[in-house]
N, C-alpha and C positions, 0 to 999 in steps of 0.2 A: 503694439510696437511703437516706440518713440521715433519721431522724425529726427534724423541726424544728417548734417551736411556731409557730402562726400569729400574726400581729401582734395584740397585745392593747392597743393604744393607748387612752387615755382617750376617753370619749364626747365628741364634738365637736358644737357647735351647727350645725344645718343650716338653710339658708334654704328657705322653702316653694317647691315646684316642682309642675308639673302633668305628668301622664304622657303620653308620646308613644311609640309603637311604630315609626312610620315617618315619612318626610319629608312624606307626605300629611297625617298627623296634625299635624305641625308647622305646615304651611301653613294648615290648617283653623283651628288654634288662634290663630295670629297674625292671621289675617284677621278673626276674631271679636273678639279682645282689643284690637288696636292698628290698626284700619283707617285712621285719619287720621294716625298717626305717620309721620314720615319714615323710610323704611327704607334708602334708598340716595342717595348724592350723588357726583357726579364732575364732572370738567372736561369741558366741551362747547363748543368754539369756535363751533359753529353757532347757539348761543343768544345772545340779546342780553346776558345777564349773564356769559356764558362758563362757566356751570355748569348742571347739570341735576340733578333729584331725582325720586324716586318714593316715594309713600306705600306702606304695606303693602298696601292694597287694590289699588293700581295694579300693584304688583309681582306679586301673586298672579294678577291678571287676565292679565298678560303670560305668566306661567308656563302658565296654562290654555290660552291662545290658541296658544302655541307647541307645547304638547303635542298639541293637536287637529290642528295643521298636520302634525306629525310622523306622527301616526297616519294622516292622510289620504294621506301619502306611502307608506303600507304598512309602517310601522316599529313597529306595535304588537307588543310582546313581543320586540323585537330588541335587540341590543347596539348602542349608539350612542356614539361617542367625542366628547369635547369637548376642544378644544385652542386655546390662544392666550393673550394677556396676561390677567391677572386684571382683571375688569371686571364691570359690571352684566350685560352680555349673556352673559358666561361663566356667571355664577351662575344666571340664569334658564334658560339652556340646560341646565345640569346638573340643576336642579330639575325642568324640564319632562320630561327623559328619565326621571328617577327616579320622579317622582310620577304621570306620565300616559302613559308609553310603554314603557320596558323597563329594560335593564341599562345603567348609566352607566359609561363608561370614560374617566376624566379622564387626559390625557396631558401629558407635559412638552413645552413648546414648543421646547426646545432639542434635541430629538431630531433626528438627521440624517434625510434623506429616506428612505434605505434602511432605517433603524431604524423609522421611522414606518410604512413599508409592512409590515415584518415584524410589528410589534405589532398593527396593524389586522387583519392576516390571522390572527394567532394568537388574538386575542380574538373572531374571527368577527364583526367589526363590519359592520353593513349600511349604516351611514352615519357621517359625521363632520361635526360642526358646528365650523367653524374661524374664528378671528379674521382680520382684515385683515392682520395681521402675518405670517400663515402662508401667504399666497397663493403665494409662490415655491416653498416646500417642497411644498405640496399639488399644485402643477402637476406635480411630479416623481413623485407617487404614482399608480400605475396598478394598480388591483385590480379584477378582474371583478365587476360588480354593486355596487361601492361608490358610494353616493350622497354627493356632496360638497356640503355646504350652507355657503356663505360667510355669516358674520355681517354682512358688508357689506350683505346683503340682508335683514337681520333685520326691518326695519320692514315689508317686504312679507310675510314669513312671519307676523308678528303680525297684520297686517291680514287676511290670508286666513283664519288660524285664528279670529280674532275674528268674522269674517263667518259662518263655519260655525257657531260657537256661537250667534250671533244667529238663525240659521235652525233651531236646535234640535239641533245636533250635541252628543251627550253622550259622546263618546269618552273625555274626561277622567274623567268620573264613572263610566263603565263599566269603565275599566281597573282591574284588581285588583292591589293591591300586597301581596305576601307579605313581611311585615316580617322574617321569619326566613330567607328564601331568598337566593340570590345576588343582590345588588343593585348592587354596585360592584366593578369590577376595577381594581386598582392595580398598575402595573408598577414594580418596584423598580430596573429597569435597562433601558436602551434595547436591549440585546442579548438577544433572546428566549432564546437558548440558555443564557444565564447568569442570566436573571431569575427571581426567585421572585415570581410574580404573586399578590398577596394578594387573596383573595375575602372581602369584607365583606358582611354583611347590613345593611339600613337600621337594624335594631334595634341592631346593634353600635354604630353611630355615635350613635343617639338615646339609648341608655343612657349613653354618655359625656357627651353634652350635659347631661342632667339631673344626673348625678353632679357634674360640674364646677360647675354652677350652684347646687348645694346648698352648696358650700364657698366660692365667691367671689361677692360681691355685684355683680350687674349689674342695672341698672335701665333704665327707659324714658328717663331723662335722659342715659344714657351714649351716647358716640359713639366709634367706633374708626377708626383710619386703617389701612385694609387695604392692605398692600404686599407680602405674601408670595405666592408662586405657589400658586394655589388647587388645583392638581393634587395637592399634598401634603395628606394627610388632616389634619395639624395645623392648617393655615391654613383648610381647608374647615370642619372641626369648629368652630373658633373663630368663624368668621362665622355659622354656623348657631346657635351658642349665643347670639350677640348678637341674632339675629332672634328666637330663642325668648324672650329677655328684653325684647323691644320696643325695643331700642336701635337706633341708626343706624350705617351703615357708609359711610365715605367712601373712595373709591379713590385711591390714589397710584400713578401709572403709571410712575414712575421715581424712583430714589433722589436723582437730581439735583434733582428738584422737591420732595423731602421737606420742606426748611425752609419753603418757601412754602406747601406744603399744610398743614403744622402750624399756621402762622399763619392760614390761611384757614378750615380745617375745625375747628380747635380741639378736638382729640379729648380725651376723658377717659381712654381706655384705649389702650394700644399693645400689640399682639400681634406679637412680633418674634423675632429671633435675636440671639445675642451680638455678631456683627460690627457690627450697626447700633448697639447700645448702646455698644460700645467706641468707635465713631466719635463718638457724642454726648458721651461722657465725655471723650474726647481734645479735642474741639472746645471744650468748656466750659473745661477746664483751660488750653488754649492762649489762650483769650480773657482769662482772668485774668492769665496770665503776660505778655501783651503790653500790657495796660492799665496806665496809670500808677497805681501804688499798688495794683495788682490783687492781688498776693500777700498784702499786709497785709490787704486787705479780705476775701479768702478766709479768712484765718486768723481774723479777727474773726467772720465769719458762721459758720464751722465751730464755733467755741467757743460761739456763741449757740445754735446748733441742738443742741449737746451738752447744754447746760443745759435746753433745752426738753424734750428726750427723757427726761432724768432727773428731770424735775419733772412737767410736764403729761402726759408719756407714761406715767407710773405710773397715771394715772386714765383716760386716753383716748388710744389710739394715733391715732385719727382727728383729734382736736383738735391733737395734737402735730404730725402730718404737715401739717396745714393751716398751722400757724404756721411750720413749717420752710420750706414753699414760699413763704411771705410773706417770710421772711428772705432766701432766695435768689430774690428777685423777678425778677432779670434772667434767670436760668436758666429760671424758670417761664414768663416771657414768650416766650423763644425757642422753648419747646416748646408754645406755643399759649395758655398761661394757664389751661387747665382740666385738664390732665393730672393724674391721681391714682394710676393703677396701670399696671404693666407686666407682661405675661405673656411669659415667655421660655422657649423650648425649642429642640429640634433639635441643640443642642451645649452643652457646659459653659460657664458664665459665670464669669469670674474673680471672686474674692472682693473684689478691689479695686474693680472696677466696680460690683458689687452694693452694697458699702458706700457708695460715692460717691453712687449714685442714691437709696439709702435716706436718706442724709444730706440730700439736696435735698428730701425729703418725699414720695418716691414709694414706694408699696408694690410691691416686686418679687417676683413669684411664679415660682419655679423649678419645673420639673416634669420628669417622665421618661415616655417612651412610645415606642411603635413603631407602624409602619403596621399591624402584626399585631394591635395592641390598640386601634385606632380613635380616637385613638392614646394617650390619657393613662391611665397606671396609678397613678402616685404624683405628688403635687404639694404645694406650700405652699398655705395658705389664709388666711382673714382672722384666724385665731387663732395661726398659727405661720408664721414665715419665718426662714430662716437661709442664710448664704452657704456653709455647709459641707455641705449635704445636699440631697436632692430631696424631702424631706417624707414624708408618710404616704400609704398607699393611699387612693384616692378611694372614696366609698361604693359598696358592691356588689362591690368588688374584693378578693380575698384574695391574700396574698403569703407566700411562704416562700423560704428560702435552701437550695438543694440542696447537700448534701455540704460543709458549712462546714469550713474548716480550723481550726487551733488559735486563730486570731485572729477566728474567726467569719465569715470571707470565703468566699463560695461563689456559685454561679450563681443569679441572680434568676429566680424562677418566679412567674407570675401566673395567676389564674383569675377569671373574671367574665363578665358578659353582653356585654362589649365585645370579647371575644377572637374573632378571625377564624374563619371557617368552615373555612379551609384554604388551601393553595396551589393555584392553578389548574393542572390537568393535571399535578400532581406529587404523587402519593400518598406517595412515598418521603420527600420533604422534609416533607410534612405530618405523617407518622408520627414523624419525628425531632423536630419542633418541638412538637407537641401530644401529650402523654402523660397519659392519665386526666383530661383536661380542663385540664391545666396547660400554659401556654405557657412553654417554656424559652427565655429571652431571649438567652442567650449572653453576658450582661453580668454582671460580678462586683460584688457589693454587700456592705456591712457595716452592721449595725444600730448606731446611735449610742446614747449614754446616754439621750437624750430619747425613743427609740423610733422616731425617723425613720431613713431609709435613706440611705446614702452610696454613690455609684458609685465603685469603686476601680480598675476596669480593664475592658477590652473583651476579650471572648472571641472575638468575630467579626472577620472580616477587613475589614469596612466601615471606610472612613476618613472621619471627620467633620471637615471643615475648620472654621476659625474663623468663617466666615460662615454656618455651618449646613448648607452643601451636603454631601451624602454622595457618596462615590466608591467604586465597587466596583473594587478593584484587578484582579480577574479580567477585568473588561471591557477594560481597557487591555492587559493581558497577552495576551488573546485576539488582539488586532490586532497586537501586537508579534511574536507567534509566527508570524504569517503570512509574515514576511520570512525568506528563506533564510539570512540572517546570524545569526538568533537560534535557539538550541537550547533554552535555558531562560531564564526571566526572572521577576522578582519586583518588583511595584510597591509602594512604601511611602511614608510621609510622614516628613519630618524638619523641625525648626524652623530657620528662618533669619530673622534680623532681627525676631524676635517673631511671625512668621507661619509657617504650615506650607506646605511646598512638596512636590510630588509628585516622587518619584525612581524610577528604574528600574535595578535591578541585573540585568545581562545576562551570561549565559554563552554566548558566541558559538559558532556552527558553525565549528569549526577549519578545515575545508577551504575553506569559502567565504571566511572572513576572510583566511586566508593567501594565497589567490588574489588578493583585492582589494588586499592590502598588498604583493603581489609578493615574498613571502618564499619561501625554499626549502620544498619540499613536505613535508619531514620536520620542520619547525619544531614544537616543543612549546610549547603555550600557557603552560605553567607557567614557561617560560624567557624569556618576553617581557620586555624591559626596560621601564622606566617610560616612556621615550620612545615605544616601540612601542605601549604601552597607550594613550598619549595619541592616537596616530594611529588606533588602533582605535576609541577613543571618538568621534573626529571623523567616522569613517565611519558608525558607528552613529547619530550625530546626525541623519543624513538619514532613517533609519528612524523615529526618534522624531518628527522634524518632520512626516513624512507622517502618522503616527498622530494627532499633535496637531491637524493641519489638519481632521480629521474630528470633532473634539469641541469643546465650548464651552470658553472660556478656563480656567474653574476646574478642568477635568480635564487641563490641559496638564502634561506631564512636564517638569520644569525641570532635572533633574540626571541624569546617566548614570554608573553605576559598572560597569566592565568586570571580570568575574571571570576568573581564570586557571583555576579549578577548578569542577566542578559543584556545585550546591546539595546540602546534606544533605537526605536524603529519609526518609520513613516506609517501613514494610514494604510498603505499597501503592504505593510510588514517587511519593508526593505530597511536594512541597517542604514542609519544616517552616517555615512562614511566620514563626513567632514565635521559634523556637529557633535558626535559622541565623544565623551572624554575617555581616553584610553587608560 
């Protein structure tokens, strides 16, 4: 390993924070600091207003009541899964398990029923708390001893748990939280055989919360519109950071409702992924283009904001941003009228969209992280933002570049209190990823002249789509290889019409394919005509269609490439995923 100097960036101003080791510490702190603040808001047709809200004191009360109920059901010290749409009930379920019961296992609601069964068994879950949207899938899950708790009955659970506490039950207070032990299991894939299940401690996440809050100003006056799936540690950590700061969280249950929820809840912060911002940027530009005189108006406003940034911005970025938002008042009104900052992760954001949003007066914070790092390692802050990089290491995190080439490009390695305990039941993968306390991320970076870091490539096979969704190609390949027609395959992504689509390159089983095509038995695949390759592709389309039917739309394979020859392989007979010509 080459010796590389650690980051020596200039000392940055840090906002004051208070120490937390566990989620229990977090709840104790917010209950004391912000009891009457609104913590959560969401749509609720059952109420007269159509909306519901909970204060911090009420939310903590619900967490304690649910934890006591779970313990009364014999779940003290057990692994309990949480699955369903992101919601208030999802969050208090997760916190109840983590703070007063056992190990939390947040799961992707888009898992297939067979995958869900496999994951629940692998994690040795004793129970699962599931949303009403998961009723059908959970009905298909049958595991001995698994307690299924529908959140449709949440009010009953809370009532029973609250009654037990009124009678003196202290199960919540008696539960011991080891902040440094296994606290959360996060499955990176629905296919257990291929999943690298990340084991995080509560301190891993709590250290990330305080580090982020030292660099980005979040106050009691802030409100965020939560719309990302909370089983992702990025979304979960962000929500907990908002609670830590005394801010409020409004839930958006569908992207279709986002425009109306922006107007109703009027967030000051948006934690999101590039696909959402790309849509917002496109929608705004479309509005200007279609309005009479809109293009000219946009030009005038852009010039005005440029002047403001180069005058007022020299003395105060906050004052400049406020004036920019006033200039683009129509845009600002569309986004609720109070938005000031946007945190974006999970995938790269185009420099054009970044610059457009900053021009409107919004602070756009880019960052980098992994599930394994709980999740943020590097990010922008209130003193530095750029469309060309991912910023600096957060407080407490060390960074180095392993074996840099002549251009200074090498693998990003990180070390800090946020780094995972390891991979669940996978010592070999843990030893490969964690070496002397350093997490080898598999991503290639380069240090810029400012001292910030820039991602220049991906070393790992994971495919990150433009909407922030991550796809493990091996997962799709696993199911393709089940078909007798497929001998070898490789799933990859390519751009089409400005978006990424998943493709599958297939080297077919010669005997099976020739039989299906009714060709002579001695037919050589290398001699197939273009017309015959097209016929082969049509036959393999049925295989791909069957695999697609078992996965959510974002994982669907849209293109098939039929190979006449096998893939190029390593000495261990593994396909050279990045070197082979498709």
